Backbone of each chain as ProteinMPNN parsed JSONL, in Angstrom:
{"seq_chain_A": "XXXXXXXXXXXXXXXXXXXXXXXXXXXXXXXXXXXXXXXXXXXXXXXXXXXXXXXXXXXXXXXXXXXXXXXXXXXXXXXXXXXXXXXXXXXXXXXXXXXXXXXXXXXXXXXXX", "coords_chain_A": {"N_chain_A": [[49.013, -17.675, -46.396], [46.746, -17.813, -43.876], [46.968, -20.04, -41.747], [45.401, -21.701, -39.343], [46.291, -24.035, -36.88], [44.154, -26.164, -36.833], [42.537, -29.058, -36.024], [40.474, -30.334, -38.338], [38.902, -32.53, -38.516], [37.037, -33.351, -36.357], [35.048, -31.396, -36.754], [34.234, -31.938, -39.316], [33.15, -34.455, -38.906], [31.026, -33.873, -37.139], [29.508, -32.155, -38.739], [28.821, -33.964, -40.65], [26.717, -35.208, -39.493], [24.884, -33.256, -38.5], [24.572, -31.358, -40.467], [23.023, -30.563, -43.623], [20.06, -29.891, -45.083], [17.444, -30.761, -44.241], [17.984, -32.172, -41.884], [19.244, -30.318, -40.188], [17.183, -28.492, -39.937], [15.222, -30.076, -38.767], [16.419, -30.538, -36.277], [16.368, -27.925, -35.371], [13.579, -27.482, -35.183], [12.869, -29.324, -33.192], [14.302, -28.26, -31.105], [12.978, -25.861, -30.797], [10.364, -26.615, -30.264], [10.179, -28.712, -28.512], [9.52, -32.169, -27.355], [8.069, -34.275, -29.875], [5.474, -35.874, -31.837], [5.498, -38.095, -34.705], [3.782, -37.306, -36.771], [3.296, -34.654, -36.086], [5.803, -33.573, -36.459], [6.019, -33.773, -39.204], [4.142, -31.889, -39.975], [5.334, -29.606, -38.948], [7.533, -29.399, -40.506], [7.321, -28.485, -43.429], [7.046, -30.13, -46.532], [8.86, -32.165, -46.139], [9.433, -35.582, -46.771], [7.831, -38.696, -45.775], [9.618, -40.791, -45.856], [12.183, -39.529, -45.834], [12.04, -38.146, -43.41], [11.793, -40.282, -41.629], [14.262, -41.572, -42.042], [16.049, -39.544, -41.208], [15.367, -39.227, -38.521], [16.04, -41.756, -37.542], [18.825, -41.709, -38.029], [19.638, -39.586, -36.385], [18.923, -40.63, -33.954], [20.615, -42.842, -33.838], [22.948, -41.473, -33.651], [22.943, -40.583, -31.131], [21.674, -38.235, -30.487], [19.025, -38.033, -30.357], [16.012, -39.174, -28.816], [13.844, -41.885, -28.955], [10.758, -42.615, -27.876], [8.433, -45.042, -26.922], [5.2, -45.254, -25.974], [3.255, -47.413, -23.848], [0.698, -47.675, -25.04], [-2.415, -48.355, -26.749], [-3.252, -47.762, -29.993], [0.402, -48.028, -29.953], [2.072, -45.104, -28.808], [4.451, -42.998, -30.243], [7.074, -40.892, -29.388], [9.346, -38.266, -30.135], [12.337, -36.897, -28.918], [14.939, -34.575, -27.927], [18.063, -35.781, -26.795], [20.186, -35.414, -23.835], [22.675, -34.886, -25.044], [21.849, -34.019, -27.558], [20.563, -31.72, -26.776], [22.709, -30.187, -26.152], [23.26, -28.77, -28.357], [21.931, -26.498, -28.179], [22.941, -23.803, -27.876], [24.037, -23.394, -30.389], [21.758, -23.623, -31.997], [20.21, -21.516, -31.05], [21.88, -19.422, -31.768], [21.818, -19.678, -34.525], [19.146, -19.021, -35.001], [19.156, -16.347, -34.166], [20.878, -15.104, -36.041], [19.482, -15.676, -38.386], [17.018, -14.337, -38.013], [17.937, -11.697, -37.751], [19.184, -11.2, -40.226], [17.012, -11.549, -41.827], [15.391, -9.428, -41.052], [16.943, -7.427, -42.016], [16.421, -7.667, -44.604], [17.717, -9.56, -46.069], [17.869, -12.051, -48.524], [18.089, -15.363, -49.75], [19.691, -16.361, -52.859], [17.637, -17.054, -55.71], [17.195, -20.403, -56.659]], "CA_chain_A": [[47.754, -18.281, -46.004], [46.671, -17.703, -42.411], [46.463, -21.393, -41.479], [45.385, -22.069, -37.921], [46.487, -25.483, -36.781], [42.91, -26.667, -36.22], [42.192, -30.361, -36.609], [39.112, -30.102, -38.809], [38.203, -33.816, -38.524], [35.839, -33.347, -35.509], [33.994, -30.556, -37.343], [33.71, -32.678, -40.473], [32.298, -35.536, -38.364], [29.785, -33.293, -36.607], [28.714, -31.676, -39.877], [28.292, -35.146, -41.344], [25.455, -35.607, -38.845], [23.892, -32.201, -38.269], [24.297, -30.47, -41.607], [21.976, -31.171, -44.466], [18.974, -28.96, -44.798], [16.339, -31.342, -43.468], [18.435, -32.563, -40.548], [19.466, -29.105, -39.38], [15.872, -27.891, -39.649], [14.573, -30.983, -37.806], [17.013, -30.219, -34.974], [15.853, -26.608, -34.987], [12.166, -27.631, -34.799], [12.819, -30.022, -31.898], [14.785, -27.315, -30.092], [11.975, -24.811, -30.595], [9.028, -27.095, -29.901], [10.197, -29.818, -27.545], [9.181, -33.5, -27.858], [7.022, -34.266, -30.898], [5.09, -37.1, -32.535], [5.946, -38.1, -36.109], [2.85, -36.499, -37.569], [3.493, -33.235, -35.758], [7.053, -33.165, -37.108], [5.735, -33.579, -40.648], [3.44, -30.592, -40.129], [6.252, -28.509, -38.624], [8.601, -29.341, -41.523], [6.619, -28.61, -44.704], [7.804, -30.623, -47.691], [9.68, -33.349, -45.86], [8.689, -36.816, -47.049], [7.82, -39.674, -44.685], [10.859, -41.569, -45.978], [13.326, -38.719, -45.401], [11.898, -37.873, -41.971], [12.099, -41.537, -40.938], [15.728, -41.781, -42.11], [16.777, -38.56, -40.38], [15.108, -39.545, -37.119], [16.865, -42.945, -37.219], [20.235, -41.325, -38.001], [19.871, -38.766, -35.182], [18.833, -41.551, -32.809], [21.86, -43.646, -33.843], [24.045, -40.551, -33.311], [22.838, -40.241, -29.708], [21.146, -36.88, -30.32], [17.553, -38.106, -30.336], [15.428, -40.287, -28.074], [12.556, -42.359, -29.479], [10.06, -43.282, -26.769], [7.167, -45.652, -27.325], [4.333, -45.457, -24.8], [2.543, -48.719, -23.911], [-0.729, -47.417, -25.32], [-2.88, -49.09, -27.935], [-1.96, -48.174, -30.554], [1.558, -47.433, -29.256], [2.369, -43.71, -29.191], [5.902, -42.777, -30.312], [7.443, -39.482, -29.267], [10.765, -38.009, -30.381], [12.839, -35.741, -28.154], [16.397, -34.47, -27.936], [18.782, -36.307, -25.634], [21.061, -34.371, -23.267], [23.684, -34.495, -26.036], [21.141, -33.217, -28.56], [20.271, -30.405, -26.188], [23.966, -29.416, -26.125], [23.309, -27.929, -29.565], [21.052, -25.363, -27.886], [23.591, -22.501, -28.17], [24.156, -23.3, -31.854], [20.428, -23.399, -32.551], [19.813, -20.139, -30.707], [22.711, -18.544, -32.606], [21.258, -19.799, -35.88], [17.901, -18.247, -35.012], [19.491, -14.916, -34.06], [21.41, -14.65, -37.343], [18.401, -15.774, -39.381], [16.041, -13.258, -37.814], [18.593, -10.406, -38.006], [19.336, -11.038, -41.677], [15.654, -11.428, -42.398], [14.95, -8.054, -40.785], [17.748, -6.542, -42.888], [15.969, -7.867, -45.98], [18.549, -10.548, -46.788], [17.17, -13.203, -49.08], [19.001, -16.21, -50.526], [19.444, -16.308, -54.299], [16.675, -18.044, -56.218], [17.962, -21.47, -57.354]], "C_chain_A": [[47.758, -18.374, -44.473], [46.095, -19.017, -41.863], [46.509, -21.676, -39.978], [45.469, -23.589, -37.838], [45.265, -26.104, -36.087], [42.615, -28.024, -36.842], [40.726, -30.311, -37.005], [38.275, -31.353, -38.693], [36.968, -33.799, -37.622], [34.713, -32.519, -36.124], [33.371, -31.279, -38.531], [32.75, -33.764, -39.992], [30.972, -34.973, -37.898], [28.896, -32.818, -37.751], [28.111, -32.847, -40.645], [26.948, -35.577, -40.779], [24.44, -34.465, -38.881], [23.638, -31.326, -39.483], [23.372, -31.21, -42.554], [20.695, -30.449, -44.093], [17.876, -29.571, -43.942], [16.783, -31.622, -42.032], [18.587, -31.342, -39.648], [18.117, -28.488, -38.996], [15.095, -28.748, -38.642], [15.103, -30.713, -36.394], [16.461, -28.887, -34.451], [14.414, -26.724, -34.469], [12.055, -28.31, -33.429], [13.303, -29.104, -30.781], [13.701, -26.281, -29.772], [10.695, -25.349, -29.951], [9.0, -28.245, -28.904], [9.773, -31.136, -28.194], [7.982, -33.466, -28.811], [6.695, -35.683, -31.375], [5.487, -36.961, -33.994], [5.073, -37.166, -36.946], [3.042, -35.013, -37.338], [4.769, -32.724, -36.424], [6.817, -32.918, -38.598], [5.024, -32.252, -40.879], [4.402, -29.427, -39.904], [7.355, -28.361, -39.673], [7.97, -29.541, -42.9], [7.538, -29.138, -45.806], [8.644, -31.845, -47.408], [8.842, -34.603, -46.095], [8.764, -37.743, -45.839], [9.144, -40.438, -44.67], [12.054, -40.79, -45.399], [13.246, -38.462, -43.898], [12.259, -39.124, -41.164], [13.605, -41.766, -40.899], [16.462, -40.855, -41.16], [16.563, -38.839, -38.895], [15.951, -40.741, -36.692], [18.329, -42.559, -37.088], [20.545, -40.521, -36.739], [19.804, -39.633, -33.929], [20.133, -42.354, -32.694], [23.063, -42.783, -33.448], [24.016, -40.142, -31.838], [22.265, -38.866, -29.455], [19.638, -36.892, -30.077], [17.101, -39.341, -29.561], [14.067, -40.617, -28.674], [11.871, -43.124, -28.341], [8.705, -43.79, -27.249], [6.34, -45.938, -26.078], [3.541, -46.751, -24.989], [1.042, -48.493, -24.084], [-1.147, -48.276, -26.517], [-3.678, -48.107, -28.803], [-0.802, -47.462, -29.849], [1.814, -46.009, -29.751], [3.882, -43.489, -29.132], [6.182, -41.273, -30.284], [8.951, -39.341, -29.436], [11.192, -36.783, -29.583], [14.364, -35.733, -28.193], [16.966, -35.076, -26.663], [19.594, -35.17, -25.005], [22.133, -33.923, -24.277], [23.031, -33.632, -27.133], [20.873, -31.812, -28.063], [21.525, -29.546, -26.078], [24.094, -28.513, -27.361], [22.483, -26.657, -29.375], [21.688, -24.031, -28.304], [23.715, -22.311, -29.679], [22.809, -22.973, -32.482], [19.955, -21.97, -32.271], [20.587, -19.141, -31.566], [22.214, -18.52, -34.04], [19.997, -18.942, -36.003], [18.174, -16.754, -34.977], [19.957, -14.379, -35.412], [20.276, -14.618, -38.37], [17.421, -14.609, -39.243], [16.651, -11.89, -38.12], [18.71, -10.167, -39.516], [17.986, -10.838, -42.353], [15.167, -9.986, -42.246], [15.716, -7.056, -41.662], [17.357, -6.72, -44.356], [16.816, -8.852, -46.771], [17.664, -11.679, -47.284], [18.177, -14.045, -49.856], [18.686, -16.089, -52.009], [18.417, -17.375, -54.681], [17.471, -19.108, -56.963], [17.073, -22.202, -58.345]], "O_chain_A": [[48.668, -18.946, -43.872], [44.907, -19.106, -41.556], [47.59, -21.871, -39.423], [44.828, -24.319, -38.594], [45.327, -26.509, -34.926], [42.461, -28.128, -38.058], [39.841, -30.252, -36.152], [37.048, -31.271, -38.762], [35.904, -34.209, -38.087], [33.546, -32.899, -36.027], [32.157, -31.245, -38.733], [31.687, -33.975, -40.575], [29.914, -35.517, -38.214], [27.686, -33.043, -37.743], [27.028, -32.735, -41.218], [26.143, -36.213, -41.459], [23.282, -34.668, -39.244], [22.625, -30.63, -39.548], [22.99, -32.353, -42.302], [20.304, -30.407, -42.927], [17.422, -28.933, -42.992], [16.051, -31.344, -41.082], [18.125, -31.329, -38.507], [17.936, -28.023, -37.871], [14.4, -28.22, -37.775], [14.334, -30.665, -35.434], [16.138, -28.742, -33.272], [14.071, -26.136, -33.443], [11.236, -27.91, -32.602], [12.796, -29.15, -29.66], [13.532, -25.879, -28.62], [10.025, -24.645, -29.196], [7.93, -28.7, -28.499], [9.673, -31.229, -29.417], [7.015, -32.736, -28.592], [7.541, -36.576, -31.321], [5.777, -35.864, -34.469], [5.571, -36.349, -37.72], [2.963, -34.211, -38.269], [4.818, -31.588, -36.896], [7.352, -31.971, -39.174], [5.281, -31.57, -41.871], [4.311, -28.396, -40.57], [8.032, -27.335, -39.73], [8.065, -30.624, -43.478], [8.656, -28.656, -45.987], [9.102, -32.505, -48.341], [7.689, -34.678, -45.672], [9.641, -37.601, -44.987], [9.713, -40.698, -43.61], [12.824, -41.312, -44.593], [14.252, -38.548, -43.194], [12.944, -39.038, -40.144], [14.161, -42.111, -39.856], [17.352, -41.267, -40.416], [17.492, -38.698, -38.1], [16.517, -40.742, -35.599], [19.012, -43.007, -36.166], [21.573, -40.734, -36.097], [20.534, -39.405, -32.965], [20.679, -42.525, -31.604], [24.073, -43.299, -32.97], [24.917, -39.459, -31.349], [22.349, -38.362, -28.335], [19.054, -35.896, -29.649], [17.718, -40.403, -29.636], [13.238, -39.73, -28.875], [12.364, -44.163, -27.902], [7.94, -43.07, -27.891], [6.721, -46.751, -25.236], [3.201, -47.139, -26.107], [0.228, -49.06, -23.355], [-0.302, -48.85, -27.204], [-4.729, -47.652, -28.352], [-0.998, -46.419, -29.223], [1.779, -45.742, -30.952], [4.519, -43.755, -28.112], [5.607, -40.498, -31.049], [9.729, -40.166, -28.956], [10.503, -35.763, -29.571], [14.996, -36.756, -28.458], [16.408, -34.899, -25.579], [19.681, -34.083, -25.576], [22.459, -32.739, -24.359], [23.607, -32.637, -27.573], [20.942, -30.842, -28.818], [21.435, -28.328, -25.928], [24.93, -27.611, -27.4], [22.354, -25.845, -30.291], [21.061, -23.229, -28.996], [23.522, -21.208, -30.191], [22.724, -22.146, -33.39], [19.381, -21.308, -33.135], [20.032, -18.147, -32.034], [22.193, -17.472, -34.687], [19.812, -18.229, -36.99], [17.513, -15.979, -35.668], [19.493, -13.335, -35.87], [20.133, -13.655, -39.123], [17.046, -13.979, -40.231], [15.981, -11.021, -38.677], [18.385, -9.09, -40.017], [17.845, -10.073, -43.306], [14.609, -9.401, -43.174], [15.207, -5.988, -42.002], [17.874, -6.033, -45.237], [16.665, -8.976, -47.987], [16.819, -12.195, -46.552], [19.032, -13.495, -50.551], [17.562, -15.759, -52.386], [18.337, -18.44, -54.069], [18.318, -18.784, -57.795], [17.53, -23.124, -59.02]]}, "seq_chain_B": "XXXXXXXXXXXXXXXXXXXXXXXXXXXXXXXXXXXXXXXXXXXXXXXXXXXXXXXXXXXXXXXXXXXXXXXXXXXXXXXXXXXXXXXXXXXXXXXXXXXXXXXXXXXXXXXXX", "coords_chain_B": {"N_chain_B": [[1.728, -29.709, -26.739], [4.586, -27.945, -26.764], [4.578, -25.144, -28.102], [6.468, -22.707, -29.352], [5.948, -19.387, -30.425], [7.476, -19.012, -33.004], [8.622, -17.578, -35.869], [9.485, -19.65, -38.347], [10.403, -19.374, -40.907], [12.634, -17.544, -41.598], [14.785, -19.046, -40.565], [14.622, -21.362, -42.036], [15.208, -20.317, -44.523], [17.855, -19.409, -44.155], [19.125, -21.804, -43.516], [18.797, -23.064, -45.902], [20.8, -22.028, -47.385], [23.23, -22.303, -45.934], [23.393, -24.871, -44.901], [24.052, -27.249, -46.214], [26.233, -30.112, -46.354], [28.828, -29.841, -47.625], [28.801, -27.098, -48.029], [28.581, -25.972, -45.47], [30.959, -26.87, -44.369], [32.793, -25.668, -46.053], [32.368, -22.993, -45.398], [33.27, -23.138, -42.802], [35.978, -23.745, -43.182], [36.861, -21.415, -44.502], [36.415, -19.6, -42.492], [38.252, -20.469, -40.641], [40.681, -20.298, -41.96], [40.93, -17.992, -43.436], [41.151, -15.823, -46.42], [41.248, -17.647, -49.498], [42.709, -19.406, -52.317], [41.321, -21.192, -55.181], [42.446, -23.731, -55.579], [43.679, -24.179, -53.13], [41.491, -24.355, -51.474], [40.38, -26.726, -52.394], [42.279, -28.516, -51.48], [41.997, -28.168, -48.753], [39.523, -29.166, -48.335], [38.982, -32.178, -48.425], [37.947, -34.452, -50.896], [35.938, -32.962, -52.069], [34.471, -32.168, -55.175], [35.604, -30.481, -58.195], [33.472, -29.404, -59.576], [31.364, -29.291, -57.635], [32.557, -27.618, -55.712], [32.886, -25.294, -57.205], [30.183, -24.657, -57.739], [29.228, -24.248, -55.104], [30.763, -22.084, -54.274], [29.89, -20.125, -56.066], [27.186, -19.981, -55.298], [27.395, -19.079, -52.638], [28.591, -16.669, -53.102], [26.572, -15.384, -54.56], [24.78, -15.216, -52.534], [25.749, -13.272, -51.005], [27.603, -13.802, -49.086], [30.161, -14.334, -49.678], [33.193, -13.182, -51.198], [34.567, -12.789, -54.371], [37.602, -12.216, -55.662], [39.52, -10.97, -58.303], [42.783, -10.758, -59.217], [44.778, -8.476, -61.147], [46.72, -10.018, -62.49], [48.92, -11.987, -64.581], [48.819, -15.316, -65.248], [45.39, -14.389, -64.358], [44.815, -14.058, -60.853], [42.624, -15.594, -58.638], [40.913, -15.017, -55.653], [39.146, -16.153, -52.8], [37.05, -14.893, -50.286], [35.444, -14.271, -47.096], [32.647, -12.138, -46.905], [31.668, -9.122, -45.053], [29.091, -9.87, -44.162], [29.269, -12.66, -44.341], [31.205, -13.063, -42.437], [29.75, -12.594, -40.212], [28.87, -14.988, -39.398], [30.646, -15.921, -37.702], [30.403, -16.43, -34.858], [28.693, -18.609, -34.881], [30.238, -20.476, -36.258], [32.43, -20.734, -34.552], [31.116, -21.776, -32.347], [30.281, -24.188, -33.407], [32.74, -25.441, -33.77], [33.57, -25.649, -31.103], [31.656, -27.435, -29.976], [32.107, -29.652, -31.609], [34.793, -30.332, -31.037], [34.617, -30.845, -28.298], [32.803, -33.005, -28.166], [34.235, -34.795, -29.63], [36.446, -35.224, -27.997], [35.138, -36.475, -25.978], [34.786, -38.86, -27.081], [32.727, -39.212, -28.835], [31.264, -40.49, -31.765], [29.975, -40.359, -35.022], [27.315, -42.449, -36.35], [28.181, -45.221, -38.452], [27.574, -44.952, -41.887]], "CA_chain_B": [[2.911, -29.473, -27.547], [5.147, -26.681, -26.279], [4.88, -24.518, -29.405], [6.86, -21.295, -29.243], [5.481, -18.707, -31.642], [8.717, -18.569, -33.662], [8.475, -17.675, -37.326], [10.633, -20.466, -38.705], [10.793, -19.082, -42.282], [14.015, -17.043, -41.729], [15.758, -20.112, -40.29], [14.583, -22.252, -43.199], [15.933, -19.627, -45.616], [19.293, -19.403, -43.862], [19.614, -23.186, -43.639], [18.799, -23.394, -47.334], [22.077, -21.576, -47.957], [24.461, -22.675, -45.231], [23.383, -26.143, -44.165], [24.545, -28.426, -46.93], [27.471, -30.544, -45.699], [29.993, -29.208, -48.232], [28.726, -25.648, -47.852], [28.884, -25.642, -44.068], [32.388, -27.118, -44.146], [33.5, -24.614, -46.807], [32.302, -21.792, -44.549], [34.144, -23.388, -41.645], [37.377, -23.649, -43.649], [37.161, -20.0, -44.766], [36.491, -18.918, -41.195], [39.463, -20.887, -39.934], [41.926, -20.09, -42.707], [40.977, -16.713, -44.149], [41.024, -15.868, -47.878], [41.913, -18.797, -50.119], [42.588, -19.67, -53.752], [40.473, -22.363, -55.459], [43.231, -24.955, -55.37], [43.915, -24.36, -51.692], [40.215, -24.823, -50.904], [40.237, -28.159, -52.731], [43.172, -29.29, -50.574], [41.48, -28.071, -47.379], [38.239, -29.87, -48.254], [39.212, -33.447, -49.112], [36.769, -35.154, -51.422], [35.008, -32.103, -52.813], [34.831, -32.134, -56.596], [35.737, -29.134, -58.768], [32.116, -28.954, -59.931], [30.619, -28.941, -56.41], [33.19, -26.449, -55.094], [32.55, -24.131, -58.058], [28.761, -24.324, -57.488], [29.03, -23.705, -53.743], [31.369, -20.752, -54.222], [28.975, -19.208, -56.783], [25.963, -19.801, -54.496], [27.727, -18.239, -51.472], [28.823, -15.308, -53.637], [25.246, -14.834, -54.892], [24.064, -15.004, -51.261], [26.342, -12.117, -50.318], [28.459, -14.252, -47.971], [31.506, -14.603, -50.186], [33.722, -12.226, -52.17], [35.496, -13.366, -55.34], [38.454, -11.133, -56.166], [40.447, -11.404, -59.356], [43.914, -9.823, -59.308], [45.132, -8.206, -62.562], [47.999, -10.657, -62.797], [48.843, -12.887, -65.744], [47.373, -15.386, -65.403], [44.676, -13.721, -63.263], [44.725, -14.851, -59.612], [41.31, -15.416, -58.003], [40.909, -15.346, -54.222], [37.817, -16.149, -52.197], [37.072, -14.515, -48.856], [34.115, -14.004, -46.549], [32.22, -10.736, -46.826], [31.256, -8.795, -43.678], [27.945, -10.708, -43.771], [29.787, -14.014, -44.13], [31.948, -13.07, -41.161], [28.769, -12.575, -39.111], [28.635, -16.38, -38.969], [31.806, -16.281, -36.866], [29.993, -17.024, -33.569], [28.144, -19.941, -35.181], [31.346, -21.352, -36.625], [33.199, -21.01, -33.332], [30.28, -22.675, -31.543], [30.348, -25.499, -34.073], [34.058, -26.008, -33.453], [33.603, -26.009, -29.666], [30.87, -28.667, -29.773], [32.771, -30.754, -32.319], [36.005, -30.762, -30.3], [34.213, -31.411, -26.992], [32.239, -34.338, -28.386], [35.339, -35.648, -30.1], [37.239, -35.575, -26.802], [34.322, -37.418, -25.181], [34.736, -40.126, -27.807], [31.52, -39.329, -29.676], [31.49, -40.735, -33.184], [28.712, -40.546, -35.729], [27.11, -43.823, -36.79], [28.711, -45.529, -39.786], [26.437, -45.039, -42.835]], "C_chain_B": [[3.418, -28.057, -27.234], [5.586, -25.848, -27.492], [5.235, -23.05, -29.203], [6.484, -20.634, -30.562], [6.681, -18.126, -32.372], [8.505, -18.684, -35.162], [9.707, -18.403, -37.844], [11.178, -20.092, -40.06], [12.222, -18.539, -42.388], [15.049, -18.145, -41.496], [15.808, -21.068, -41.476], [15.378, -21.641, -44.347], [17.432, -19.702, -45.385], [19.868, -20.81, -44.027], [19.689, -23.608, -45.1], [20.117, -23.013, -47.99], [23.255, -22.257, -47.267], [24.51, -24.133, -44.799], [23.856, -27.359, -44.944], [25.903, -28.825, -46.367], [28.697, -29.874, -46.312], [29.99, -27.711, -47.942], [29.131, -25.247, -46.443], [30.382, -25.814, -43.813], [33.244, -26.076, -44.867], [33.515, -23.318, -45.999], [33.247, -21.932, -43.36], [35.614, -23.169, -42.044], [37.759, -22.181, -43.892], [37.255, -19.22, -43.457], [37.805, -19.231, -40.497], [40.738, -20.396, -40.626], [42.008, -18.775, -43.477], [40.898, -16.912, -45.657], [41.838, -17.007, -48.494], [41.764, -18.791, -51.629], [41.793, -20.963, -53.924], [41.222, -23.654, -55.114], [43.456, -25.239, -53.892], [42.64, -24.87, -51.02], [40.021, -26.313, -51.201], [41.095, -29.007, -51.813], [42.6, -29.301, -49.153], [40.161, -28.824, -47.202], [38.342, -31.187, -49.025], [37.905, -34.054, -49.631], [35.816, -34.281, -52.199], [35.447, -32.038, -54.274], [34.936, -30.684, -57.068], [34.35, -28.558, -59.055], [31.361, -28.452, -58.686], [31.222, -27.694, -55.771], [32.852, -25.184, -55.884], [31.118, -23.686, -57.801], [28.567, -23.646, -56.138], [29.606, -22.291, -53.64], [30.458, -19.738, -54.911], [27.745, -18.922, -55.935], [26.24, -18.876, -53.303], [27.991, -16.8, -51.912], [27.48, -14.635, -53.932], [24.439, -14.53, -53.627], [24.623, -13.833, -50.476], [27.259, -12.507, -49.176], [29.925, -14.37, -48.384], [31.898, -13.565, -51.231], [34.723, -12.952, -53.06], [36.311, -12.215, -55.917], [39.454, -11.678, -57.169], [41.539, -10.363, -59.502], [44.3, -9.681, -60.784], [46.501, -8.783, -62.881], [47.827, -11.513, -64.041], [49.517, -14.204, -65.365], [46.672, -14.75, -64.191], [44.572, -14.63, -62.034], [43.392, -14.54, -58.929], [41.395, -15.869, -56.551], [39.49, -15.222, -53.688], [37.935, -15.788, -50.723], [35.648, -14.22, -48.396], [33.856, -12.504, -46.55], [31.917, -10.411, -45.366], [30.055, -9.641, -43.24], [28.398, -12.15, -43.505], [30.505, -14.119, -42.793], [31.004, -13.01, -39.966], [28.462, -13.995, -38.611], [29.738, -16.845, -38.03], [31.37, -17.002, -35.584], [29.445, -18.434, -33.791], [29.272, -20.932, -35.477], [32.183, -21.712, -35.396], [32.427, -21.985, -32.435], [30.308, -24.092, -32.087], [31.659, -26.201, -33.718], [34.128, -26.454, -32.008], [32.867, -27.327, -29.429], [31.606, -29.852, -30.392], [33.972, -31.253, -31.548], [35.638, -31.4, -28.965], [33.68, -32.837, -27.186], [33.324, -35.307, -28.805], [36.151, -36.141, -28.911], [36.471, -36.562, -25.912], [34.193, -38.762, -25.889], [33.494, -40.302, -28.659], [31.921, -39.552, -31.118], [30.138, -40.923, -33.854], [28.563, -42.01, -36.149], [27.711, -44.018, -38.183], [27.519, -45.659, -40.733], [26.807, -45.833, -44.071]], "O_chain_B": [[2.695, -27.083, -27.443], [6.757, -25.829, -27.868], [4.356, -22.239, -28.909], [6.659, -21.195, -31.643], [6.893, -16.914, -32.37], [8.236, -19.773, -35.67], [10.82, -17.878, -37.801], [12.316, -20.448, -40.369], [12.979, -19.042, -43.218], [16.082, -18.17, -42.164], [16.878, -21.527, -41.876], [16.117, -22.331, -45.049], [18.194, -20.018, -46.298], [20.944, -20.993, -44.595], [20.54, -24.41, -45.483], [20.51, -23.585, -49.007], [24.174, -22.735, -47.933], [25.563, -24.602, -44.367], [24.041, -28.421, -44.35], [26.661, -27.955, -45.94], [29.542, -29.377, -45.568], [31.031, -27.123, -47.648], [29.911, -24.316, -46.242], [30.997, -25.001, -43.124], [34.284, -25.653, -44.361], [34.534, -22.633, -45.922], [33.927, -20.984, -42.967], [36.376, -22.505, -41.342], [38.856, -21.757, -43.529], [38.064, -18.301, -43.325], [38.396, -18.371, -39.845], [41.743, -20.114, -39.973], [43.028, -18.476, -44.097], [40.618, -18.012, -46.131], [42.959, -17.292, -48.072], [40.802, -18.236, -52.161], [41.606, -21.728, -52.978], [40.69, -24.542, -54.447], [43.429, -26.39, -53.457], [42.693, -25.705, -50.117], [39.55, -27.065, -50.347], [40.688, -30.096, -51.41], [42.699, -30.3, -48.44], [39.73, -29.089, -46.08], [37.847, -31.294, -50.147], [36.91, -34.153, -48.913], [34.962, -34.796, -52.921], [36.63, -31.876, -54.576], [34.42, -29.773, -56.42], [34.091, -27.38, -58.81], [30.802, -27.355, -58.678], [30.489, -26.807, -55.334], [32.567, -24.137, -55.304], [30.851, -22.493, -57.66], [27.868, -22.641, -56.015], [29.02, -21.415, -53.004], [30.27, -18.628, -54.413], [27.299, -17.778, -55.847], [25.433, -18.002, -52.989], [27.666, -15.846, -51.206], [27.275, -13.468, -53.599], [23.533, -13.697, -53.643], [24.084, -13.438, -49.441], [27.657, -11.656, -48.38], [30.812, -14.489, -47.539], [31.076, -13.123, -52.034], [35.615, -13.644, -52.57], [35.765, -11.337, -56.586], [40.13, -12.681, -56.939], [41.268, -9.218, -59.865], [44.172, -10.622, -61.567], [47.343, -8.11, -63.476], [46.705, -11.734, -64.498], [50.733, -14.2, -65.171], [47.278, -14.592, -63.131], [44.28, -15.819, -62.156], [43.069, -13.38, -58.673], [41.885, -16.959, -56.254], [38.737, -14.323, -54.064], [38.795, -16.3, -50.006], [34.762, -13.954, -49.209], [34.739, -11.707, -46.234], [31.906, -11.308, -44.524], [29.993, -10.082, -42.093], [27.951, -12.776, -42.544], [30.422, -15.137, -42.107], [31.395, -13.329, -38.843], [27.874, -14.177, -37.545], [29.771, -18.003, -37.613], [31.903, -18.063, -35.258], [29.697, -19.34, -32.996], [29.259, -22.07, -35.008], [32.592, -22.861, -35.229], [33.007, -22.896, -31.844], [30.353, -25.065, -31.334], [31.681, -27.392, -33.409], [34.681, -27.513, -31.708], [33.386, -28.225, -28.766], [31.716, -30.916, -29.783], [34.163, -32.462, -31.411], [36.263, -32.373, -28.543], [34.062, -33.756, -26.461], [33.34, -36.47, -28.403], [36.5, -37.319, -28.824], [37.064, -37.368, -25.195], [33.571, -39.689, -25.369], [33.223, -41.397, -29.153], [32.814, -38.88, -31.634], [29.255, -41.581, -33.303], [29.555, -42.725, -36.289], [27.743, -43.089, -38.99], [26.566, -46.381, -40.439], [25.979, -46.005, -44.965]]}, "name": "protein", "num_of_chains": 2, "seq": "XXXXXXXXXXXXXXXXXXXXXXXXXXXXXXXXXXXXXXXXXXXXXXXXXXXXXXXXXXXXXXXXXXXXXXXXXXXXXXXXXXXXXXXXXXXXXXXXXXXXXXXXXXXXXXXXXXXXXXXXXXXXXXXXXXXXXXXXXXXXXXXXXXXXXXXXXXXXXXXXXXXXXXXXXXXXXXXXXXXXXXXXXXXXXXXXXXXXXXXXXXXXXXXXXXXXXXXXXXXXXXXXXX"}
């Protein structure tokens, strides 16, 4: 067994936050589209429920990857954007997009579940 | 809203396969450690149940990312390894490891859930 002495714990921790289909896609959408309002995120992520989106935004905020800004307007306007740490995932997101588009062009499709 | 005209569908499809927490970690482990037997994968992925590991391996095999080889031994020995397409995720996996180790060294920890 070709076992590289890699402490996997950091990867497990990071995956605990960023993996998960909705979360990873939410990160992708924010990387592609910049700061967004809640309603816009719901439109950009078809099928995500208000509850799940709220939870994921809170978790990403608590993880230091997301900034929630509330403007002093009436009613208050809330905008979500990636923090500098969140933006550090840029290379990963771009790599994800490259693979996805290449496989798509090759006709790769996931199995029907 | 800074909307880049990016067809997100391919990314959604790819994330549908690779983004689950167990799945992403399973891919990471295979990238780091090369071909593995079922039992070895269970040891390398603490906490994963036999049922979940079996499902994920079948899904990755059906997605063309994983090869299941059965040696003509008695009893038959089954080994799992990444296909050429699965190995195309190498850059993503390496990028994931780089971010995870860097954040870990900076003391980043995910929120307790």
